[in-house]
N, C-alpha and C positions, 0 to 999 in steps of 0.2 A: 346765719347763713350756713348752709350745709356744704361741706367739702366733698367733691366728687373725686374719687381715686380711680385713675385709669390703670387698667391691667395691660402691661406690655409683655409679650413673650408667651411661652407655652408652659403649661403645668407639667409636673412630672408624669402624670397619668397619660397625658397626650403624647409625650415623647416616648414613653414605654409602649404605648399602643402602636405608634408608627414604626418603631424599631422591631416589634414583634411581627407586624405585617410584612416588613421587608425581609425578615428571617424566614418566614413561611414561603414567600415567593422565591427566595434564593434556594431553599431546600427542594422546591419543586423543579427549578430550572437546571440544577447541577446535574442530575442523572440524564436529562435529555441532552445536555451539552456534551457529556461524556460519550454517550452513544453516537452523537453526530461526529464527534472527533474520531472515534474508532472507524465509522463508515468512511470518512474522508481518508483516513490513513490507509485502509485496505484498498480503496480505489487508487490511491497514489501508488501503492505497491504494484498493482496490476498494470498501471501506466508505465511505471519504471521497468518492469520485466519485459513488457511489449516493446518498449523503446530499446532496451538492451538486446533483445532478439533482432530488432531491425538494424541496430548498429553492427552486430555480429555478421548479419547476412550482408550488409554493405561491405564490411571488411573482407568477407570471403569473396564477394563479387570482384573487388579490386585486387584480390590476391595479396592483401597486406601481409608483409613478411614472407610471402610465398607459402602461406599456410591456410588451412581451413580454420574457421572460428566457430564457437558455440557457447552454450550455457549448460551448466550442471546444476541440478536442483537437489537441495537437502530439504528436510522438513520445515525448517524455519529460516533458510537462507538460500542464496544461489551464487554461483561463481561464473564469471565470464572468462573464457580462456581462448588462447590461440594454440593451434596444433592439436595434439591428442590430450584428452582429459587425464590419461594415466601418467603422461609426462609432458605437461604443458610448457610451451615456450614462454607464455605470459599468462598470469592468472590474477584476477581480482575478485575478492569476496564481498557480498552485499547481504546485510541482514534485513529480514522482513520486519515491519513495524510490530510493536507489541500487540498480541492478540490474534495475529494472522498466522496461518500455517498452510503448508502445501499438503493436501490430504490424498492427492492422486497424482502420480508422476514424480514423487520424491525418489531420490537415489537413481535418477536417470538423466540423460543428457539429450540436448537438441543440437546437432552439428550441421552447419551449412557447408556445402561443397564449394571448392574453389571455382571461381569463374562462372558458375551457373546459379549459385545461391539456393540450389535445391537442398532439401533436408530430409531426414528420416521423419516420416509422418508421426506426430506425437501431440499430446496435450497434457496440461497440468490443470488442476483444480485447486484454487485458493479458498480457504474457509476463514471467515472472520469470527471473532468471538461472539458476535451477535447472531450468527447462523447464516449470514449471507454467503453465497458461493459464487465464484467467478471462474470461468473457463477460458484459458488461453490455449489456442490450438495453432499448430503449424502443419500445413499440408505438405505432401511430398514435393510439390512444386515450389515451396517456400512461402506460401501465402500465410500471413499471420492474422488471426482473428481473435477478438475478445468478446465475451458475452457474459451476462449475469444469468445465473441458473435460477 
């Protein structure tokens, strides 16, 4: 009588093949994940700047601290301030996410007037490290718009 030996489990070659396929799939997906993460981070920066502009406008409309409010833009950050930028009553700085920079409108400010919310007509353009550009504009009447260029 012959004995039949059952094989249970995987051979070394089968495991090696499965691991190498997973490694190839992982190496393909990591760059696209990184690009997606950067796109989301820049969109979040655009949203946060727009939100900070609206908050500064609302603070000016209600005449918080009896002062006007605004934002000052640097190449890789922005500051929210009360009063005048040269000698602010209050100031808070925010950093843009990695890879994003302000390419147009840096070293300038948008200031909202007390009680009216009107502003100096201005725009900034944010550039992501993958080449996407976003424009945030404020009209003289204080209307805030964002668009992808």
